[in-house]
N, C-alpha and C positions, 0 to 999 in steps of 0.2 A: 502407408496412409499418409496423405497430404492434409495439411491445415487447409480448410476453407475461409473464407473472409469472415464469415459468422463466427466459425470456431475461434478464430485468432482474437476478433472483438471480443467475444465472452471471456476468454482467459484475460485479456488485457483489463477489461472491465472489472473482473474479480480482483486481480492484481492491483488495480488503482484503489479501489476500496480498501483493500488490506492495508496498503501503504498510506493510505489518509488516515486510517485509524491509528498506524504507528506515529505519523508525523504530528497529530492534534495536540498532544502534550508539551512539545517544544515551544518555549518561548512565552508561555502564558503565565501572567502573575494575577494573582487574586486580589480583591479589594483588601483582605486582610493584610497580604504581604506589602502593598503599596501604603497602605494608611489611609487612601481614599474609599469612599462608599457613600452611596445615596441611603438615607434613613429607611429601613424597612426591606433592604435587600441583603441577600444572603452574603456573608463575609468571604465565602469560597468563589462566589461569582468572578468571573474573569473581567479585567478591565479591557485589555484589547486583544483580541484572539488572532489579529492578522491573518483572516482567513484567505485573502488574496494571495499572499505569499506561500501558504501552505498548500494551497491548490496548485500553484505553479510548481513548486518542488514535489508535489505528489505526482504530477504529471511527468516531470523529469525522471524521478526515480524509478517510476514504473515503467517509462519506456527503455531506460537502460536495462532494467532487470529482464522485461520481455525480450529486448534484442538478444541478451546474453542466453536466454532460455531458447531462443529461435535459432540462434547459431549453433547450441548444443544440441537442439533436435536434428538440425539438418546434417550436423557432423555424424549423427548416430549415437551421440552420448546418451540421450534422453529418448528410449523407446519403451514399448510395454515390456517386452522380454526383460530387459534389464531392470526396470522399476521392479517388476513383480519379483525378480531373483533377491534383489535388494531387501524387499519386505518379507521374504520368506514364504511367498504365496505360488503355488504351481500356477504355470501359465497354461 
């Protein structure tokens, strides 16, 4: 079974969102940690999230993971029989 473009895009899209949620906490400082804060705001609110950098890093990391998974699939390491056997499910 070969990947179609839509399937590959869907897998990459889901992977991209998972990696985004993994990269969100890195490098964020709260108002409480920095000692700055506007009156009436939550002390845990972030000062600078640097979302542009995080989106770029998310795209790069997701592309690398997707490329490794694509190569493993094409080499035969990721197939439905092997994955079902690893999970202990009959195929």
